[in-house]
Each structure stands twice: as structure tokens, then as C-alpha cells.
Chimera marker file (.cmm) of the C-alpha trace (Angstrom):
<marker_set name="trace">
<marker id="1" x="0.000" y="0.000" z="0.000" r="1" g="1" b="0" radius="0.5"/>
<marker id="2" x="1.258" y="3.467" z="-0.902" r="1" g="1" b="0" radius="0.5"/>
<marker id="3" x="2.046" y="6.163" z="1.637" r="1" g="1" b="0" radius="0.5"/>
<marker id="4" x="0.102" y="9.428" z="1.291" r="1" g="1" b="0" radius="0.5"/>
<marker id="5" x="3.127" y="11.018" z="-0.414" r="1" g="1" b="0" radius="0.5"/>
<marker id="6" x="3.619" y="7.982" z="-2.644" r="1" g="1" b="0" radius="0.5"/>
<marker id="7" x="-0.014" y="8.150" z="-3.715" r="1" g="1" b="0" radius="0.5"/>
<marker id="8" x="0.345" y="11.874" z="-4.401" r="1" g="1" b="0" radius="0.5"/>
<marker id="9" x="3.445" y="11.290" z="-6.524" r="1" g="1" b="0" radius="0.5"/>
<marker id="10" x="1.899" y="8.412" z="-8.452" r="1" g="1" b="0" radius="0.5"/>
<marker id="11" x="-1.226" y="10.273" z="-9.508" r="1" g="1" b="0" radius="0.5"/>
<marker id="12" x="0.425" y="13.677" z="-9.981" r="1" g="1" b="0" radius="0.5"/>
<marker id="13" x="2.669" y="12.088" z="-12.620" r="1" g="1" b="0" radius="0.5"/>
<marker id="14" x="-0.233" y="10.391" z="-14.388" r="1" g="1" b="0" radius="0.5"/>
<marker id="15" x="-0.910" y="11.026" z="-18.072" r="1" g="1" b="0" radius="0.5"/>
<marker id="16" x="-4.610" y="11.022" z="-17.201" r="1" g="1" b="0" radius="0.5"/>
<marker id="17" x="-5.851" y="14.577" z="-16.588" r="1" g="1" b="0" radius="0.5"/>
<marker id="18" x="-8.624" y="13.322" z="-14.316" r="1" g="1" b="0" radius="0.5"/>
<marker id="19" x="-6.046" y="11.695" z="-12.009" r="1" g="1" b="0" radius="0.5"/>
<marker id="20" x="-4.115" y="14.948" z="-11.757" r="1" g="1" b="0" radius="0.5"/>
<marker id="21" x="-7.335" y="16.842" z="-11.009" r="1" g="1" b="0" radius="0.5"/>
<marker id="22" x="-8.067" y="14.344" z="-8.253" r="1" g="1" b="0" radius="0.5"/>
<marker id="23" x="-4.594" y="14.947" z="-6.815" r="1" g="1" b="0" radius="0.5"/>
<marker id="24" x="-5.326" y="18.675" z="-6.649" r="1" g="1" b="0" radius="0.5"/>
<marker id="25" x="-8.684" y="17.943" z="-5.026" r="1" g="1" b="0" radius="0.5"/>
<marker id="26" x="-7.120" y="15.617" z="-2.452" r="1" g="1" b="0" radius="0.5"/>
<marker id="27" x="-4.200" y="17.825" z="-1.372" r="1" g="1" b="0" radius="0.5"/>
<marker id="28" x="-5.887" y="18.995" z="1.820" r="1" g="1" b="0" radius="0.5"/>
<marker id="29" x="-6.683" y="15.405" z="2.809" r="1" g="1" b="0" radius="0.5"/>
<marker id="30" x="-3.073" y="14.434" z="2.145" r="1" g="1" b="0" radius="0.5"/>
<marker id="31" x="-1.856" y="17.306" z="4.323" r="1" g="1" b="0" radius="0.5"/>
<marker id="32" x="-4.196" y="16.159" z="7.090" r="1" g="1" b="0" radius="0.5"/>
<marker id="33" x="-2.757" y="12.645" z="6.856" r="1" g="1" b="0" radius="0.5"/>
<marker id="34" x="0.842" y="13.826" z="7.203" r="1" g="1" b="0" radius="0.5"/>
<marker id="35" x="0.394" y="16.898" z="9.417" r="1" g="1" b="0" radius="0.5"/>
<marker id="36" x="2.241" y="15.361" z="12.366" r="1" g="1" b="0" radius="0.5"/>
<marker id="37" x="5.478" y="15.292" z="10.376" r="1" g="1" b="0" radius="0.5"/>
<marker id="38" x="6.823" y="18.707" z="9.409" r="1" g="1" b="0" radius="0.5"/>
<marker id="39" x="9.055" y="17.273" z="6.665" r="1" g="1" b="0" radius="0.5"/>
<marker id="40" x="6.107" y="15.492" z="5.061" r="1" g="1" b="0" radius="0.5"/>
<marker id="41" x="4.073" y="18.711" z="5.188" r="1" g="1" b="0" radius="0.5"/>
<marker id="42" x="6.858" y="20.557" z="3.405" r="1" g="1" b="0" radius="0.5"/>
<marker id="43" x="7.077" y="17.702" z="0.887" r="1" g="1" b="0" radius="0.5"/>
<marker id="44" x="3.356" y="18.113" z="0.108" r="1" g="1" b="0" radius="0.5"/>
<marker id="45" x="3.825" y="21.872" z="-0.317" r="1" g="1" b="0" radius="0.5"/>
<marker id="46" x="6.725" y="21.235" z="-2.702" r="1" g="1" b="0" radius="0.5"/>
<marker id="47" x="4.533" y="18.907" z="-4.737" r="1" g="1" b="0" radius="0.5"/>
<marker id="48" x="1.854" y="21.604" z="-4.870" r="1" g="1" b="0" radius="0.5"/>
<marker id="49" x="4.439" y="23.885" z="-6.467" r="1" g="1" b="0" radius="0.5"/>
<marker id="50" x="5.182" y="21.213" z="-9.072" r="1" g="1" b="0" radius="0.5"/>
<marker id="51" x="1.500" y="20.569" z="-9.730" r="1" g="1" b="0" radius="0.5"/>
<marker id="52" x="1.083" y="24.308" z="-10.327" r="1" g="1" b="0" radius="0.5"/>
<marker id="53" x="3.162" y="23.895" z="-13.490" r="1" g="1" b="0" radius="0.5"/>
<marker id="54" x="0.668" y="21.434" z="-15.004" r="1" g="1" b="0" radius="0.5"/>
<marker id="55" x="-0.088" y="22.187" z="-18.651" r="1" g="1" b="0" radius="0.5"/>
<marker id="56" x="-3.782" y="21.363" z="-18.238" r="1" g="1" b="0" radius="0.5"/>
<marker id="57" x="-5.895" y="24.404" z="-17.217" r="1" g="1" b="0" radius="0.5"/>
<marker id="58" x="-8.480" y="22.274" z="-15.393" r="1" g="1" b="0" radius="0.5"/>
<marker id="59" x="-5.762" y="20.939" z="-13.096" r="1" g="1" b="0" radius="0.5"/>
<marker id="60" x="-4.479" y="24.452" z="-12.395" r="1" g="1" b="0" radius="0.5"/>
<marker id="61" x="-8.005" y="25.750" z="-11.745" r="1" g="1" b="0" radius="0.5"/>
<marker id="62" x="-8.739" y="22.852" z="-9.381" r="1" g="1" b="0" radius="0.5"/>
<marker id="63" x="-5.487" y="23.505" z="-7.550" r="1" g="1" b="0" radius="0.5"/>
<marker id="64" x="-6.396" y="27.167" z="-7.159" r="1" g="1" b="0" radius="0.5"/>
<marker id="65" x="-9.780" y="26.257" z="-5.668" r="1" g="1" b="0" radius="0.5"/>
<marker id="66" x="-7.954" y="24.318" z="-2.960" r="1" g="1" b="0" radius="0.5"/>
<marker id="67" x="-5.391" y="26.992" z="-2.053" r="1" g="1" b="0" radius="0.5"/>
<marker id="68" x="-7.534" y="28.961" z="0.454" r="1" g="1" b="0" radius="0.5"/>
<marker id="69" x="-8.424" y="25.729" z="2.289" r="1" g="1" b="0" radius="0.5"/>
<marker id="70" x="-4.801" y="24.579" z="2.321" r="1" g="1" b="0" radius="0.5"/>
<marker id="71" x="-3.620" y="28.004" z="3.521" r="1" g="1" b="0" radius="0.5"/>
<marker id="72" x="-6.122" y="27.990" z="6.377" r="1" g="1" b="0" radius="0.5"/>
<marker id="73" x="-5.117" y="24.456" z="7.347" r="1" g="1" b="0" radius="0.5"/>
<marker id="74" x="-1.430" y="25.412" z="7.372" r="1" g="1" b="0" radius="0.5"/>
<marker id="75" x="-2.108" y="28.452" z="9.520" r="1" g="1" b="0" radius="0.5"/>
<marker id="76" x="-4.197" y="26.520" z="12.046" r="1" g="1" b="0" radius="0.5"/>
<marker id="77" x="-2.256" y="23.260" z="12.163" r="1" g="1" b="0" radius="0.5"/>
<marker id="78" x="1.323" y="23.988" z="11.198" r="1" g="1" b="0" radius="0.5"/>
<marker id="79" x="2.374" y="27.169" z="12.953" r="1" g="1" b="0" radius="0.5"/>
<marker id="80" x="5.864" y="25.689" z="12.964" r="1" g="1" b="0" radius="0.5"/>
<marker id="81" x="5.990" y="26.382" z="9.216" r="1" g="1" b="0" radius="0.5"/>
<marker id="82" x="5.064" y="30.076" z="9.200" r="1" g="1" b="0" radius="0.5"/>
<marker id="83" x="6.523" y="30.595" z="5.731" r="1" g="1" b="0" radius="0.5"/>
<marker id="84" x="4.393" y="27.850" z="4.137" r="1" g="1" b="0" radius="0.5"/>
<marker id="85" x="1.851" y="30.190" z="2.600" r="1" g="1" b="0" radius="0.5"/>
<marker id="86" x="4.233" y="32.953" z="1.572" r="1" g="1" b="0" radius="0.5"/>
<marker id="87" x="6.830" y="30.611" z="0.071" r="1" g="1" b="0" radius="0.5"/>
<marker id="88" x="4.715" y="27.906" z="-1.543" r="1" g="1" b="0" radius="0.5"/>
<marker id="89" x="1.130" y="29.043" z="-2.105" r="1" g="1" b="0" radius="0.5"/>
<marker id="90" x="1.097" y="32.805" z="-2.650" r="1" g="1" b="0" radius="0.5"/>
<marker id="91" x="3.509" y="32.700" z="-5.621" r="1" g="1" b="0" radius="0.5"/>
<marker id="92" x="1.102" y="30.333" z="-7.387" r="1" g="1" b="0" radius="0.5"/>
<marker id="93" x="-1.899" y="32.595" z="-6.739" r="1" g="1" b="0" radius="0.5"/>
<marker id="94" x="0.006" y="35.637" z="-7.994" r="1" g="1" b="0" radius="0.5"/>
<marker id="95" x="1.282" y="33.829" z="-11.090" r="1" g="1" b="0" radius="0.5"/>
<marker id="96" x="-2.172" y="32.525" z="-11.960" r="1" g="1" b="0" radius="0.5"/>
<marker id="97" x="-3.619" y="36.059" z="-11.900" r="1" g="1" b="0" radius="0.5"/>
<marker id="98" x="-1.978" y="36.457" z="-15.313" r="1" g="1" b="0" radius="0.5"/>
<marker id="99" x="-2.543" y="32.887" z="-16.566" r="1" g="1" b="0" radius="0.5"/>
<marker id="100" x="-3.415" y="32.433" z="-20.235" r="1" g="1" b="0" radius="0.5"/>
<marker id="101" x="-6.566" y="30.513" z="-19.344" r="1" g="1" b="0" radius="0.5"/>
<marker id="102" x="-9.586" y="32.574" z="-18.316" r="1" g="1" b="0" radius="0.5"/>
<marker id="103" x="-10.913" y="29.974" z="-15.852" r="1" g="1" b="0" radius="0.5"/>
<marker id="104" x="-7.554" y="29.768" z="-14.085" r="1" g="1" b="0" radius="0.5"/>
<marker id="105" x="-7.417" y="33.580" z="-13.852" r="1" g="1" b="0" radius="0.5"/>
<marker id="106" x="-10.947" y="33.769" z="-12.439" r="1" g="1" b="0" radius="0.5"/>
<marker id="107" x="-10.240" y="31.024" z="-9.927" r="1" g="1" b="0" radius="0.5"/>
<marker id="108" x="-7.063" y="32.756" z="-8.780" r="1" g="1" b="0" radius="0.5"/>
<marker id="109" x="-8.966" y="36.030" z="-8.352" r="1" g="1" b="0" radius="0.5"/>
<marker id="110" x="-11.563" y="34.250" z="-6.220" r="1" g="1" b="0" radius="0.5"/>
<marker id="111" x="-8.811" y="32.546" z="-4.208" r="1" g="1" b="0" radius="0.5"/>
<marker id="112" x="-7.035" y="35.863" z="-3.650" r="1" g="1" b="0" radius="0.5"/>
<marker id="113" x="-10.266" y="37.447" z="-2.446" r="1" g="1" b="0" radius="0.5"/>
<marker id="114" x="-10.918" y="34.542" z="-0.052" r="1" g="1" b="0" radius="0.5"/>
<marker id="115" x="-7.359" y="34.729" z="1.274" r="1" g="1" b="0" radius="0.5"/>
<marker id="116" x="-7.682" y="38.476" z="1.857" r="1" g="1" b="0" radius="0.5"/>
<marker id="117" x="-11.083" y="38.096" z="3.540" r="1" g="1" b="0" radius="0.5"/>
<marker id="118" x="-9.700" y="35.406" z="5.857" r="1" g="1" b="0" radius="0.5"/>
<marker id="119" x="-6.659" y="37.598" z="6.567" r="1" g="1" b="0" radius="0.5"/>
<marker id="120" x="-4.300" y="34.820" z="5.530" r="1" g="1" b="0" radius="0.5"/>
<marker id="121" x="-1.963" y="37.116" z="3.594" r="1" g="1" b="0" radius="0.5"/>
<marker id="122" x="0.537" y="39.216" z="5.510" r="1" g="1" b="0" radius="0.5"/>
<marker id="123" x="0.530" y="42.930" z="4.734" r="1" g="1" b="0" radius="0.5"/>
<marker id="124" x="4.147" y="42.719" z="3.551" r="1" g="1" b="0" radius="0.5"/>
<marker id="125" x="3.208" y="40.028" z="1.022" r="1" g="1" b="0" radius="0.5"/>
<marker id="126" x="0.252" y="42.066" z="-0.222" r="1" g="1" b="0" radius="0.5"/>
<marker id="127" x="2.461" y="45.112" z="-0.718" r="1" g="1" b="0" radius="0.5"/>
<marker id="128" x="5.456" y="43.343" z="-2.253" r="1" g="1" b="0" radius="0.5"/>
<marker id="129" x="3.955" y="40.413" z="-4.158" r="1" g="1" b="0" radius="0.5"/>
<marker id="130" x="0.273" y="41.034" z="-4.887" r="1" g="1" b="0" radius="0.5"/>
<marker id="131" x="0.014" y="44.786" z="-5.506" r="1" g="1" b="0" radius="0.5"/>
<marker id="132" x="2.790" y="44.988" z="-8.126" r="1" g="1" b="0" radius="0.5"/>
<marker id="133" x="1.077" y="42.292" z="-10.191" r="1" g="1" b="0" radius="0.5"/>
<marker id="134" x="-2.340" y="43.933" z="-9.850" r="1" g="1" b="0" radius="0.5"/>
<marker id="135" x="-0.883" y="47.291" z="-10.872" r="1" g="1" b="0" radius="0.5"/>
<marker id="136" x="0.754" y="45.681" z="-13.887" r="1" g="1" b="0" radius="0.5"/>
<marker id="137" x="-2.456" y="43.884" z="-14.880" r="1" g="1" b="0" radius="0.5"/>
<marker id="138" x="-4.535" y="47.062" z="-14.634" r="1" g="1" b="0" radius="0.5"/>
<marker id="139" x="-2.081" y="49.260" z="-16.531" r="1" g="1" b="0" radius="0.5"/>
<marker id="140" x="-3.581" y="50.964" z="-19.615" r="1" g="1" b="0" radius="0.5"/>
<marker id="141" x="-1.246" y="49.094" z="-21.966" r="1" g="1" b="0" radius="0.5"/>
<marker id="142" x="-1.988" y="45.702" z="-20.379" r="1" g="1" b="0" radius="0.5"/>
<marker id="143" x="-3.932" y="43.162" z="-22.411" r="1" g="1" b="0" radius="0.5"/>
<link id1="1" id2="2" r="1" g="1" b="0" radius="0.2"/>
<link id1="2" id2="3" r="1" g="1" b="0" radius="0.2"/>
<link id1="3" id2="4" r="1" g="1" b="0" radius="0.2"/>
<link id1="4" id2="5" r="1" g="1" b="0" radius="0.2"/>
<link id1="5" id2="6" r="1" g="1" b="0" radius="0.2"/>
<link id1="6" id2="7" r="1" g="1" b="0" radius="0.2"/>
<link id1="7" id2="8" r="1" g="1" b="0" radius="0.2"/>
<link id1="8" id2="9" r="1" g="1" b="0" radius="0.2"/>
<link id1="9" id2="10" r="1" g="1" b="0" radius="0.2"/>
<link id1="10" id2="11" r="1" g="1" b="0" radius="0.2"/>
<link id1="11" id2="12" r="1" g="1" b="0" radius="0.2"/>
<link id1="12" id2="13" r="1" g="1" b="0" radius="0.2"/>
<link id1="13" id2="14" r="1" g="1" b="0" radius="0.2"/>
<link id1="14" id2="15" r="1" g="1" b="0" radius="0.2"/>
<link id1="15" id2="16" r="1" g="1" b="0" radius="0.2"/>
<link id1="16" id2="17" r="1" g="1" b="0" radius="0.2"/>
<link id1="17" id2="18" r="1" g="1" b="0" radius="0.2"/>
<link id1="18" id2="19" r="1" g="1" b="0" radius="0.2"/>
<link id1="19" id2="20" r="1" g="1" b="0" radius="0.2"/>
<link id1="20" id2="21" r="1" g="1" b="0" radius="0.2"/>
<link id1="21" id2="22" r="1" g="1" b="0" radius="0.2"/>
<link id1="22" id2="23" r="1" g="1" b="0" radius="0.2"/>
<link id1="23" id2="24" r="1" g="1" b="0" radius="0.2"/>
<link id1="24" id2="25" r="1" g="1" b="0" radius="0.2"/>
<link id1="25" id2="26" r="1" g="1" b="0" radius="0.2"/>
<link id1="26" id2="27" r="1" g="1" b="0" radius="0.2"/>
<link id1="27" id2="28" r="1" g="1" b="0" radius="0.2"/>
<link id1="28" id2="29" r="1" g="1" b="0" radius="0.2"/>
<link id1="29" id2="30" r="1" g="1" b="0" radius="0.2"/>
<link id1="30" id2="31" r="1" g="1" b="0" radius="0.2"/>
<link id1="31" id2="32" r="1" g="1" b="0" radius="0.2"/>
<link id1="32" id2="33" r="1" g="1" b="0" radius="0.2"/>
<link id1="33" id2="34" r="1" g="1" b="0" radius="0.2"/>
<link id1="34" id2="35" r="1" g="1" b="0" radius="0.2"/>
<link id1="35" id2="36" r="1" g="1" b="0" radius="0.2"/>
<link id1="36" id2="37" r="1" g="1" b="0" radius="0.2"/>
<link id1="37" id2="38" r="1" g="1" b="0" radius="0.2"/>
<link id1="38" id2="39" r="1" g="1" b="0" radius="0.2"/>
<link id1="39" id2="40" r="1" g="1" b="0" radius="0.2"/>
<link id1="40" id2="41" r="1" g="1" b="0" radius="0.2"/>
<link id1="41" id2="42" r="1" g="1" b="0" radius="0.2"/>
<link id1="42" id2="43" r="1" g="1" b="0" radius="0.2"/>
<link id1="43" id2="44" r="1" g="1" b="0" radius="0.2"/>
<link id1="44" id2="45" r="1" g="1" b="0" radius="0.2"/>
<link id1="45" id2="46" r="1" g="1" b="0" radius="0.2"/>
<link id1="46" id2="47" r="1" g="1" b="0" radius="0.2"/>
<link id1="47" id2="48" r="1" g="1" b="0" radius="0.2"/>
<link id1="48" id2="49" r="1" g="1" b="0" radius="0.2"/>
<link id1="49" id2="50" r="1" g="1" b="0" radius="0.2"/>
<link id1="50" id2="51" r="1" g="1" b="0" radius="0.2"/>
<link id1="51" id2="52" r="1" g="1" b="0" radius="0.2"/>
<link id1="52" id2="53" r="1" g="1" b="0" radius="0.2"/>
<link id1="53" id2="54" r="1" g="1" b="0" radius="0.2"/>
<link id1="54" id2="55" r="1" g="1" b="0" radius="0.2"/>
<link id1="55" id2="56" r="1" g="1" b="0" radius="0.2"/>
<link id1="56" id2="57" r="1" g="1" b="0" radius="0.2"/>
<link id1="57" id2="58" r="1" g="1" b="0" radius="0.2"/>
<link id1="58" id2="59" r="1" g="1" b="0" radius="0.2"/>
<link id1="59" id2="60" r="1" g="1" b="0" radius="0.2"/>
<link id1="60" id2="61" r="1" g="1" b="0" radius="0.2"/>
<link id1="61" id2="62" r="1" g="1" b="0" radius="0.2"/>
<link id1="62" id2="63" r="1" g="1" b="0" radius="0.2"/>
<link id1="63" id2="64" r="1" g="1" b="0" radius="0.2"/>
<link id1="64" id2="65" r="1" g="1" b="0" radius="0.2"/>
<link id1="65" id2="66" r="1" g="1" b="0" radius="0.2"/>
<link id1="66" id2="67" r="1" g="1" b="0" radius="0.2"/>
<link id1="67" id2="68" r="1" g="1" b="0" radius="0.2"/>
<link id1="68" id2="69" r="1" g="1" b="0" radius="0.2"/>
<link id1="69" id2="70" r="1" g="1" b="0" radius="0.2"/>
<link id1="70" id2="71" r="1" g="1" b="0" radius="0.2"/>
<link id1="71" id2="72" r="1" g="1" b="0" radius="0.2"/>
<link id1="72" id2="73" r="1" g="1" b="0" radius="0.2"/>
<link id1="73" id2="74" r="1" g="1" b="0" radius="0.2"/>
<link id1="74" id2="75" r="1" g="1" b="0" radius="0.2"/>
<link id1="75" id2="76" r="1" g="1" b="0" radius="0.2"/>
<link id1="76" id2="77" r="1" g="1" b="0" radius="0.2"/>
<link id1="77" id2="78" r="1" g="1" b="0" radius="0.2"/>
<link id1="78" id2="79" r="1" g="1" b="0" radius="0.2"/>
<link id1="79" id2="80" r="1" g="1" b="0" radius="0.2"/>
<link id1="80" id2="81" r="1" g="1" b="0" radius="0.2"/>
<link id1="81" id2="82" r="1" g="1" b="0" radius="0.2"/>
<link id1="82" id2="83" r="1" g="1" b="0" radius="0.2"/>
<link id1="83" id2="84" r="1" g="1" b="0" radius="0.2"/>
<link id1="84" id2="85" r="1" g="1" b="0" radius="0.2"/>
<link id1="85" id2="86" r="1" g="1" b="0" radius="0.2"/>
<link id1="86" id2="87" r="1" g="1" b="0" radius="0.2"/>
<link id1="87" id2="88" r="1" g="1" b="0" radius="0.2"/>
<link id1="88" id2="89" r="1" g="1" b="0" radius="0.2"/>
<link id1="89" id2="90" r="1" g="1" b="0" radius="0.2"/>
<link id1="90" id2="91" r="1" g="1" b="0" radius="0.2"/>
<link id1="91" id2="92" r="1" g="1" b="0" radius="0.2"/>
<link id1="92" id2="93" r="1" g="1" b="0" radius="0.2"/>
<link id1="93" id2="94" r="1" g="1" b="0" radius="0.2"/>
<link id1="94" id2="95" r="1" g="1" b="0" radius="0.2"/>
<link id1="95" id2="96" r="1" g="1" b="0" radius="0.2"/>
<link id1="96" id2="97" r="1" g="1" b="0" radius="0.2"/>
<link id1="97" id2="98" r="1" g="1" b="0" radius="0.2"/>
<link id1="98" id2="99" r="1" g="1" b="0" radius="0.2"/>
<link id1="99" id2="100" r="1" g="1" b="0" radius="0.2"/>
<link id1="100" id2="101" r="1" g="1" b="0" radius="0.2"/>
<link id1="101" id2="102" r="1" g="1" b="0" radius="0.2"/>
<link id1="102" id2="103" r="1" g="1" b="0" radius="0.2"/>
<link id1="103" id2="104" r="1" g="1" b="0" radius="0.2"/>
<link id1="104" id2="105" r="1" g="1" b="0" radius="0.2"/>
<link id1="105" id2="106" r="1" g="1" b="0" radius="0.2"/>
<link id1="106" id2="107" r="1" g="1" b="0" radius="0.2"/>
<link id1="107" id2="108" r="1" g="1" b="0" radius="0.2"/>
<link id1="108" id2="109" r="1" g="1" b="0" radius="0.2"/>
<link id1="109" id2="110" r="1" g="1" b="0" radius="0.2"/>
<link id1="110" id2="111" r="1" g="1" b="0" radius="0.2"/>
<link id1="111" id2="112" r="1" g="1" b="0" radius="0.2"/>
<link id1="112" id2="113" r="1" g="1" b="0" radius="0.2"/>
<link id1="113" id2="114" r="1" g="1" b="0" radius="0.2"/>
<link id1="114" id2="115" r="1" g="1" b="0" radius="0.2"/>
<link id1="115" id2="116" r="1" g="1" b="0" radius="0.2"/>
<link id1="116" id2="117" r="1" g="1" b="0" radius="0.2"/>
<link id1="117" id2="118" r="1" g="1" b="0" radius="0.2"/>
<link id1="118" id2="119" r="1" g="1" b="0" radius="0.2"/>
<link id1="119" id2="120" r="1" g="1" b="0" radius="0.2"/>
<link id1="120" id2="121" r="1" g="1" b="0" radius="0.2"/>
<link id1="121" id2="122" r="1" g="1" b="0" radius="0.2"/>
<link id1="122" id2="123" r="1" g="1" b="0" radius="0.2"/>
<link id1="123" id2="124" r="1" g="1" b="0" radius="0.2"/>
<link id1="124" id2="125" r="1" g="1" b="0" radius="0.2"/>
<link id1="125" id2="126" r="1" g="1" b="0" radius="0.2"/>
<link id1="126" id2="127" r="1" g="1" b="0" radius="0.2"/>
<link id1="127" id2="128" r="1" g="1" b="0" radius="0.2"/>
<link id1="128" id2="129" r="1" g="1" b="0" radius="0.2"/>
<link id1="129" id2="130" r="1" g="1" b="0" radius="0.2"/>
<link id1="130" id2="131" r="1" g="1" b="0" radius="0.2"/>
<link id1="131" id2="132" r="1" g="1" b="0" radius="0.2"/>
<link id1="132" id2="133" r="1" g="1" b="0" radius="0.2"/>
<link id1="133" id2="134" r="1" g="1" b="0" radius="0.2"/>
<link id1="134" id2="135" r="1" g="1" b="0" radius="0.2"/>
<link id1="135" id2="136" r="1" g="1" b="0" radius="0.2"/>
<link id1="136" id2="137" r="1" g="1" b="0" radius="0.2"/>
<link id1="137" id2="138" r="1" g="1" b="0" radius="0.2"/>
<link id1="138" id2="139" r="1" g="1" b="0" radius="0.2"/>
<link id1="139" id2="140" r="1" g="1" b="0" radius="0.2"/>
<link id1="140" id2="141" r="1" g="1" b="0" radius="0.2"/>
<link id1="141" id2="142" r="1" g="1" b="0" radius="0.2"/>
<link id1="142" id2="143" r="1" g="1" b="0" radius="0.2"/>
</marker_set>
């Protein structure tokens, strides 16, 4: 039987898009399974970063739907990894704000709003990571 991380790796590398979508959908459950081990939690976060590079927009959109839930879980259950959100999750949200796919962009906007409403983003991160991208995206010469 596979470990939670082994299962994550197996299906994240699948050629089948549905399997990769299911991986994105199951990330929070995987984190819950490994939350007692800080190294395993970091390993899951690293795999989230890799999954964020998936070429399939439905996988990226599904991942983005999970980010607010994962961020809240990390804040409540892994205070020993205070950089988890800022280092692993926020860069994905910010990058997806300018994604080529409309659904991914919309999902990242909704995730950003949820993260702001739940006060999961530090002011410093808003000022240094989020605002510059929003300013760039709203510039008159921006497409």
C-alpha cells in the first residue's frame, strides 16, 4: 500500500488529466494525513508547487480552488511552518492572476479574495507580491 506522499506522486505524474485533477482535489486530505510530520508537510507543499506547473488548465483551476483551504489548514495546524503560505502558495496565486486561461485567472482572483477576507496574507506580502502584479495587470497598456 502506498504512503500518502507515494499516492500523491503516483497520480500527480499520471498522463490522465482526471487523475491529476483528483490529486489537486485531495491535497488537503493528504496534508491532514501527514500533518504530524513537518518534513512530510513541506514535501506536500513542494509537490503543490510542481502541480502548479501542469499544462492542463483544469488541473491548475482545481489547484487554485484548494489553495484557500490549504492556507487555512497550514495556519491553524502547522504554525511551525510560518513561511508555508508565503513561500509555496502565494507565488502560485500571484502567477495565476496572469494565466493564459480565463478559468484559471478567475479562480485565482476568487482565491485571492478569499485569502484576503480570511486575513491569511501578511501585509508585507500584499504590498510586495500582490500589488505589483495587480498594478501591472490594470495598466492601460496591459492586455
